[in-house]
C-alpha positions, 0 to 999 in steps of 0.5 A, spaced: 530 574 823 523 575 821 518 574 826 513 569 822 506 571 823 503 563 824 496 566 824 495 571 819 498 566 814 492 561 816 488 565 815 489 567 808 493 560 806 487 555 810 491 549 807 497 550 809 493 547 815 494 540 811 499 541 806 506 541 808 510 542 801 505 548 800 507 551 809 514 551 807 513 555 800 508 559 801 514 561 809 519 562 804 515 567 800 513 571 805 519 571 809 525 570 807 530 572 812 528 566 816 532 561 818 531 554 814 531 550 820 525 554 823 522 553 819 523 545 817 520 545 825 514 548 823 513 543 817 514 537 821 510 539 827 504 541 821 506 534 818 506 529 824 500 530 826 500 535 833 498 540 828 492 536 828 492 534 836 491 541 837 486 543 834 483 537 837 484 539 844 482 545 847 487 546 853 492 541 851 496 539 857 504 540 859 504 533 857 501 532 851 507 538 850 512 534 852 510 528 848 509 533 842 517 534 843 518 527 844 515 525 837 519 532 834 526 529 837 525 522 835 523 522 829 525 528 827 530 529 831 528 536 833 529 538 840 531 544 844 529 551 846 527 552 837 523 547 838 519 549 843 519 555 841 515 553 834 511 548 838 508 555 842 507 559 835 503 553 833 499 554 838 497 561 839 497 560 831 490 554 832 489 558 838 489 554 844 493 555 850 497 550 855 496 549 861 500 553 866 506 551 870 504 548 877 509 547 882 507 542 887 512 540 893 510 532 896 513 528 900 519 522 898 516 516 896 516 510 901 519 504 897 512 500 897 509 506 893 503 503 888 503 510 884 507 515 886 504 522 888 506 525 882 508 526 875 514 530 874 515 533 867 522 534 863 520 542 863 519 542 871 512 541 870 510 538 876 501 535 874 498 532 878 496 523 877 490 525 874 492 528 869 498 522 868 491 518 868 487 521 863 492 522 858 492 515 855 499 515 854 504 509 854 509 513 857 510 519 862 516 521 866 517 521 875 522 523 879 526 524 873 526 517 871 522 516 864 517 510 863 515 506 857 509 502 860 513 497 865 521 499 862 524 505 866 529 508 861 534 516 861 532 521 860 538 524 857 543 528 862 537 528 867 539 523 872 546 526 873 543 530 879 541 525 883 544 524 890 544 518 896 539 513 895 534 512 890 527 508 891 526 505 884 518 505 884 513 499 884 511 497 877 517 498 874 518 491 871 525 492 867 531 497 868 533 499 862 540 500 857 544 505 861 539 508 865 544 510 871 549 511 867 555 516 869 550 517 876 557 518 879 553 520 887 548 515 887 549 511 893 543 507 894 539 503 890 532 499 892 530 495 887 521 493 887 519 486 888 517 484 880 523 488 876 526 481 872 531 486 867 537 490 868 539 492 862 546 493 859 550 497 863 544 500 868 549 503 873 556 504 869 560 508 872 556 510 879 562 511 882 559 512 889 554 506 889 556 502 895 550 498 896 544 495 892 538 490 892 537 486 887 530 484 887 530 476 885 525 476 881 531 477 876 533 473 871 537 478 866 543 483 868 545 485 861 552 487 859 557 491 864 550 494 868 555 494 874 562 496 870 567 503 874 562 502 881 569 502 884 566 502 891 561 497 891 563 492 896 558 486 896 553 484 891 548 478 891 546 475 885 538 472 884 538 466 883 533 466 876 540 469 873 543 463 869 550 469 866 554 473 868 555 477 862 561 480 859 563 486 864 558 485 869 562 487 875 569 490 871 573 494 875 568 493 881 576 495 886 572 495 892 567 489 893 569 483 896 564 478 895 560 475 891 554 469 892 553 466 885 548 462 886 546 455 883 542 456 877 548 461 873 552 456 868 557 461 864 561 465 866 563 471 862 568 474 858 572 480 863 565 478 868 571 480 874 576 484 871 580 488 876 576 486 881 582 488 886 577 487 893 575 479 892 578 475 895 577 468 894 570 466 890 566 460 891 564 458 884 557 453 884 556 446 881 551 448 876 557 453 872 561 450 865 564 455 861 568 460 865 569 467 858 577 470 856 579 475 863 573 473 868 578 474 874 584 478 870 588 482 875 583 480 880 590 482 885 587 480 892 584 473 889 588 468 894 583 462 894 577 460 889 574 453 888 571 451 880 568 445 880 568 438 876 561 442 872 566 446 869 569 444 862 572 451 858 576 456 863 578 461 857 585 465 857 587 469 862 582 467 866 586 468 872 592 472 869 596 478 875 592 474 880 595 471 886 592 464 888 596 460 893 590 455 894 585 452 888 580 447 888 580 447 879 578 439 877 579 441 869 586 443 870 587 436 874 584 434 868 587 435 864 594 434 867 593 427 868 591 427 860 597 430 858 601 425 863 597 419 860 599 421 852 605 422 854 606 416 857 603 413 850 608 417 846 614 412 850 610 407 849 609 405 842 617 410 841 620 404 845 616 400 841 619 402 833 626 403 836 624 395 839 623 393 832 628 396 829 633 394 832 630 387 831 630 388 823 638 391 823 640 384 827 635 378 820 638 384 816 646 382 818 645 374 819 642 375 813 649 379 809 645 385 807 646 392 809 642 393 815 640 399 814 635 399 808 636 390 805 641 391 800 646 386 797 654 390 797 658 390 792 666 390 792 672 387 791 675 390 798 671 395 801 664 393 800 658 398 800 651 398 800 648 398 791 642 402 794 644 406 799 653 407 799 654 406 806 660 402 806 658 395 810 659 396 817 658 390 821 
């Protein structure tokens, strides 16, 4: 593959710094053997303004480099070693030099630390806190966590390496969608005060997770947030949560106790599906709806209390459970309503039968057909002129 000399190209054709079309044309003319993918990345770096930022910053930091790579990945889909190589080519061409990588040993943070003592970049570059404060960017990485403002998001597959206990830093208000999904060696999550939302699938598939302290400030737990956490044994849902969403605890086979607060009004579809370790559960008075398959295949569930506030229980909500004692007012109410409807039906049937017999008697007394009220005709065998039946009285 031909090596592109961007610096020489800029010296000969300075307009390429501002015109992406000419840049691409010159590269293809001067370096016909160059791969089109690399050409497109070089042009994208120029067109999205990264080159201008490079020129403005004489000594860009590794944090700047990571931000530029993020822009390429998010806006153009360019990532990996080729994108980084193209970035370095542009740095060399415009005469800027990246910071040298620095490795700093730090002690584990305490759960109540207000600000992380170090910022860890995706390329294993460790920067001082001052670099973060001076960067004035709206995102950064810390201990493998990607923060966008106060939202903790997932960084591709970086989290899969995490083991044991994780202390989420103070200041985080939202744990994003699939943030820790698939971290099979994670055992404990310590959540700081101030977290208000746990995204869809946030801890999905954390098969070794045995303990999580959900902060009382949490008001939203997303769909499938703890799906497949097979070792999770106990959960206390905060008082601000109003809905246990779909598949929240699906296949949490070791789940033994769940504390549901009075703020919850809805238990969603398959919320506790396959929680084979759950033996009993008490539904608070605030709940009005229990979704389809909510407790299906809870094969150890033998006792449940459901309040009169519940007006709807979905299809197969308790299928395959072993419930022996249950207080389910809605089912008792439905049974009584069915019995009452059946009694009314029988009473109406009896009334109609009595009415029919009285009418037949009246017709016989008049000498007409007791079935339709028609006259009889015939000398020896009398038949009704309307229905054709023989006189049978």
